[in-house]
N, C-alpha and C positions, 0 to 999 in steps of 0.2 A: 629467539634463535640468533646465535653469534658464530662467527668463524673462529676456528682454532687460533689462539694467540691474538685475537682481536675482540675488544669489548664492545665495538659498535654493533648495534642491532641490524639484522638483515631481514627485510620484508620477505615473507613467504610469497612465492609467485602465485598470481591469480591464474588458475587453470582455465584455459579457454574452452568454450563449447562450440567455437567456430568449426565448420566442416571444411577440410582442405578442398580447394578447387581442382582436384586431380582425380584421375580414374582410380577406383570405380565409383567414387562418390559423385563426381560430376555427371556421370551417365545414369546412375541408378536412383539418385535421390532428387527430390524437387528442391528448388532454391529455398534456403532458410528464410522463414518469414518472422515477423515480429511476434512478441508474446505479451499478452495483457494479463497482469496478475493483480488481483484485488486482495487487500489485507484489511480485514474488519475485526471488530471485537468491541466489547463494552468499554466505556471510559474507565481508565485505571488498569487496563490489561497490559499496557506497555507498548503500544503500537509505535509511538514516536521513538521510544528507546531502541526498539528493534531496527527501525529504519536508520536512525543515527549511527548505530553500530555497523550496519551494512555499508554505509557511506565511509565510515572511518576505516573499514577493512578494504576499501576499494572494490567492493563487489559490483560488477557491471549491471546497472539498471538506470532507467530514466525516470525522473520525477516530473510530474506535470504541475505547473503553477496553478493553484486553485483561485477561483474568483469569489469574492465576498463583498458585502456592503458594510461590514463592521468597520469602526474607526481604526486608523493605523496606530499601532502600539510602538513605543520607543524601540529603536533599533531595527524596525522592519523596513524593507526596501520595496517600493511599489514595482511590480513586474517580476520580482525575484521571490519575495516572501509570499505575496499574494497579488492578484489583480484586484485592486481596490476600486469598486464600482459604486455609483450612487444607486439608490433604490430603483430609480427609473431605468438606469442602464441595465441593472440586473434583470428587471422584468422584461426589457426588450430582448436581451440575450436569450432568455428563457422562451419567449414567444416566437423567436425566429430559429429555434432549434440549435443554438450554439453550445448547448451543454450536453455532454454524454450522460450526466446525471446531475441532480441537484437536490438539496434537502435543507430544511431548517433544523439546525442543531442548537437546542436551547434558545430558540427564538432568533437565531442569526442564520441567514441564508448563505450556503456555500454551493459552488458548482464547479464541475470539471470541464474545461473547454474541449469540445470534441475534435476540433481541427488539430489541436496540439497533439492529441492522442493519435490521430490518423497519420500525421507526419512522422511521428516516432515509430509507429508500427511499419509504415512503408519503408523506413530506413533499416528495418530488421532488428530494432532495439527491443529490449525487455522493458515494458512500461509497468511500474509498480504504483498502484493507487491506494492510498490509505483513506478509506471512506467508511461511513457508518452503514448499518444494515439497510437503511432506507435507500441509500445510493446504490448499494450492491444489488438490491433487487431490481433497480432500474437498468443497471448494466447487464444483468442476467437476461433481461428481455431483449436488449439490443445486441449483446455479444455473448450468447449462451456458451460458447466454447472457450471463454476466458477461464483462467485458473482462479478459483476462489478459496482463500485461506482464512480460517477463523482463528484468531489469537485469543485464547481464554486463560483465566486464572486457574490455579489448582483447585479452588473451591469458591463458592459464592461468599462465604464468610471472609476469606482472604481478600477478595475484591472489595468488600465493604470496609475492611480495615485499611486498605490502601487509600481509598477515597476519604476515609475519615481523617487519615494523617495529613491530608492536604490542608484541611482547616481553612478553606477559602470561601466557604458558603454559609448561609444561614441554615438552621436546622430544617426549615421547610424546603429550601432548594436542595439540600442534601438528600432528603427523603424522596424528592422527585427524581433525582439522578439515580438513586438506588432502584426505584421502580422501573425506570427506563432501562437500566442495566439488566434487570430481571427479564424484561420483554425482549431485549436484544439477544440474550443468551438462548432464548427459545427458538431463535432463527438458525441455530447451528446446523440442523439437518439439511439446509439448503446449500451448504458449502461442500467443497471437494476434500479439503484437508483441515485437520484440527491440530494446532500447535499449542501446547500448554506452556505458559510463561510462569514458572514457579518462582516464588520469592527467592531472590539470591541466585537464580540460575538463568540469567539473561543469555549467557553464552550458548546454553543448550537450545533455547528458543531460536536464537539467531542461526545456529548451525542447521536446525531443522528447516527453517525457511529457505536458507541457501540450498539445502539438499533438494527441496521440492522444486525450486526454480531450475536448478541444474539438471535434474532428471527430466523436466519438461523440455528444456532446450536440447536434450540429447535424444529425444524421441525420433525413431526412424520415420514414423508417420506423424508429423507435427500437427498440432491443433491449427485449424484454419480460423483465424480471428477476422470476422467481418462485422463492421459496425453498421447495422441496419438503421 
């Protein structure tokens, strides 16, 4: 988008879902609360790509820094990329209830710090968590009113092709990943929404995720998110 006679790009405004603190809204509606959104899907479905594009577009949401015990990779920043814990620290966090959810993903433990989620929700923010189906099942037990979005491929064959193109695994590891993806796809009925990320149509998937979150933020009777 450009102005007439001006070649410099102009960012489209981000439409706010905030409710004006004026009558009749101030009298008839409850205060806006935070929203917890879960984005799941099999490896290769494009979850990271969707979230990256949402950030690039300035869509308002809060990411929670995940905890893990895997080694730090080049370019990663402790406390920003991940909370890097020792195996003993991770076990202690888990034992003392400091995770909203946790799971081992291909042998590596990951967990979402529950207090960080609580603080963001208390501030009225939209918390978007990218977690696997194991973690999503745990969240559903603790916060059943959260919004659960499943990001899927156009077909299982397309997903296999995407994973095959990565070429970063042995054939044995690749077959294990395929089997896990098949099991994860069977969990689809547990979710509220399905978004298909078709090959070459990332923008459509991003637009649909934005539409879901926007619609949820505009509810007259918002979801009550309580972390039991």
